[in-house]
C-alpha positions, 0 to 999 in steps of 0.5 A, a space after each residue: 717164787 719157786 715151788 711152795 716157798 717164797 724165795 729171797 735172793 741174797 747172793 748178788 755177789 755170785 750173780 745179780 739178776 738182769 736189771 729191767 733197764 738192761 733188758 730194755 736196752 737189749 730188747 731192740 737187738 734181739 733177733 736183729 742180724 749184724 756181724 760187726 766184722 761185716 762191711 754191709 749196713 747191718 754189720 756197720 750198725 752192729 760195729 757202731 753199737 759195739 763201739 758205743 758199748 766199749 765206751 760205756 764199759 771204759 767209762 765205768 773203769 775210767 780207762 781208754 775205750 780202745 783198751 776194752 777187749 770184750 770176752 766171755 767173762 772175768 775168768 777169760 779176762 784173768 787168763 788172758 791178762 796173766 798169759 799176756 804178762 808171762 808172754 811179755 817176760 814176766 815169769 815171776 808174779 806176786 799174788 795172794 792166796 785170796 785171789 779168785 780161783 780163775 787167777 790161780 788157775 791162770 798162773 798155773 796154766 801160764 807156768 808162772 812162778 808165783 810169789 805168795 803175798 801174805 794176807 792178814 786176819 783182816 782179809 787185806 793183802 800185804 803188798 810186797 815186791 819180793 823179787 817179782 816182776 809183776 803183781 796181781 791184786 784184786 780190788 775187792 775180795 769175792 768172798 769177804 768183800 774186803 777192799 784191797 790196797 790196789 794203790 799200794 800195788 801201783 806204788 811198786 811201779 810193777 805191771 799190775 793186773 787188777 781183778 775188779 769183778 767184785 768191785 765194779 758197781 759197788 765202789 768207785 773205781 780208780 784204776 787208771 794205773 793198772 796194766 790190765 783190769 778184768 770185770 764181768 757183766 752179770 755181777 752188775 745186773 748185766 747178761 751172763 756170758 760177757 765180760 771185758 779185759 781192759 788194757 791201757 790202749 788199743 795196741 797188740 796184746 797176746 791173745 788167749 783166743 786167736 783171731 782178727 776180732 777185737 783188734 786181734 786181741 780176742 778171736 771170735 764174733 763179738 757178742 753185740 747184744 751182750 755188749 749192749 747189755 753190759 754197757 747199759 749195766 755199766 752206765 747204770 752202775 756209774 750213775 748209781 754207785 754212790 747212791 746204791 753204796 750208801 743204801 747198801 751200807 745202811 742195810 749192811 749195818 742193819 744186817 750185821 747188828 742182827 748177825 752179831 745178836 745171833 752170835 755171828 763172828 765177822 770174817 775179815 774187816 767189816 769196816 773196810 768191805 764194799 757195800 753189800 757183802 758180809 761174810 761171817 761164821 757161826 761157832 760150831 757150824 759149817 758154812 754149807 750147813 747154814 746155807 742149806 738150812 737157809 735155802 730150805 727156808 727160802 733164802 739164797 745165800 752162799 758159803 763162798 765163791 759160786 764157782 767153787 760151791 759145788 764142792 764141799 771143802 775149805 775156803 782157800 780165802 779163809 785158809 789164806 787169812 789163817 782162819 781157824 775154820 775155813 769151812 765155816 764162812 757164810 756170805 750174804 750179799 745184797 743187791 739194788 732191790 734188797 729191802 729191810 723187810 727181806 733182811 729182817 725176814 732172813 734174820 728171823 729165819 736164821 735165828 730160828 734155825 740156830 736155836 734148833 741147831 745149837 740150842 746150847 749156844 743160840 737162843 731165839 
């Protein structure tokens, strides 16, 4: 509760609150000294904990422990992966306009020649080699929640970097064929400020931040307590992904029935979204208008990616999909603690707002 209005958090795609189990896993390490690069007992204890954490993160992805490189989050992981591809001679990289802004910025900063992949009105990337020497393909879109055809990307035989940030913990992952994978802890109910780049093995890779740590692939003292929290979140996600996915899918169906009754129009193919993410538009209204009204009513939702929500403008994702009003998107994303009662309360508040905002189009 903040101030006089009881708050309901429905923006788990932006960040999901720290899970109690994760907090409990981190608690014994708070205030404990130990640099994993040190050779004394405290350092060895930290190094052992770090390697155990690496194994848990790798297990969620179904990829090798030795390939996990801890970093500050998915943005850094995406930059490192793209820079690495370019450094290895892959100057022509295929990517769609719906990729996360960090991917587009990484491509720009690395000086890559971008081959634009088409995106349908359903929000699905149309995979094509078109002369590229590498591909970037997200697993799930961060705004629409639409699951992307990464298996088609693997079938090209090209090196493929996968941004799994919006997919981890929401759908089972089969990413063994990826050249690299990015993910972050705070989308899983882990701590903010730590993520990972998963490589195929423990070999050398061009580092974004130089240094001897992480087998020379990412410099700087590794955040041990963050890695422990990240690992706990990954272990929970692996155990609960099917159970939580089924529950979120039921809540999605309930939410979407209510949204349709209020005149909402789907953005992307709702039938192929990862459980827990719904994107819609309300004819005649900008997304930020709906978000602000719901915020005043006590509900946290989003009009797009959190990294871009501070600036009002068209969504690059909706624009790439050819949506006629790329500023109209509204994203509602559910978490493990979301209840039917909260969804019903949100729909009631939304209906009341719509009736006031557009009495000619919406009825309460």
